N, C-alpha and C positions, 0 to 999 in steps of 0.2 A: 742911295746905294742899295743894291740887291743883296740880301743876306744869302750866302751860299754855303755855309758850313754843313748843313744837312745834305746838300748835293754832293759835297766832297766825301762825306762818310758813306753815302749810298754808293758812290762810285767804287770805293774801296771794298765795301761789303759785297757788291755785285761781282767784282773781280775775284773775290774769294769763293764765289759760287753760292752765296747765301741769299735768302730772301731779305727784303727790307720793307719798312712800313710804306703803305700807300701814300701817306702824306709826308714822305721823307724830307721835303724841303723845310718843314717846320721842325726846328731843333727839339722842342719839347716832346714831339711825337716819338722820338727815339727812346724816351723814358719808358715807353710801353713795349719796346722791342727787347728780345732776349730775356735773361733772368737777372733779377736784382742781385748785386754782390757788394762786398766791401770794396773799397778802392784797390784795384788790382791792375798791374801793368798789362796793357793790351785791351782793357775793358773800354767800352764805349761810355764816355763820361758826358752827362747832360747837366748843364748849369742853368739856373734861372738868373735873370738880370733885368734891370729896368728896361721895359719896352719889349721883352721877349725872352729868348734863351740862347744857348750856345751848345754845340755838340762837337766832340772830337774824340781822340783816342788817348787814354792815359798812358804816358810813357815814363813817368817818374814822379817823385815827390821829395820835398824837403820838409823840415818841421813846420814851415810856414806856407808852402805852396804845392799845388799840383802842377805838373808839367804836361801839357796837352799838345799832341800833334793834331792840327786842325786846319781847315780851310777858312778863309775870310778872317784870319787873324792879322790885322793891319793890312787887309786886302791881299793876303798871300797865303800859301801853304807853308807852315812853319811850326816850330815848337815854341810855345809861350807858357 
């Protein structure tokens, strides 16, 4: 399966008229983009995981979880 979470984030960032990383398909490249911040709704969230990473937009949180709008989450665009 092709990881496409970085492509989804790049599409959204481009639609907002902002530049994005040259290596945008690589999720962990997004950690170098923008400015670091505490977890904030609307922020680009980058996660490490076994075999690579994941990137999406932070849309909420609970005491135990972050909720992320992203692509390639169960092979769809959704909030997980």
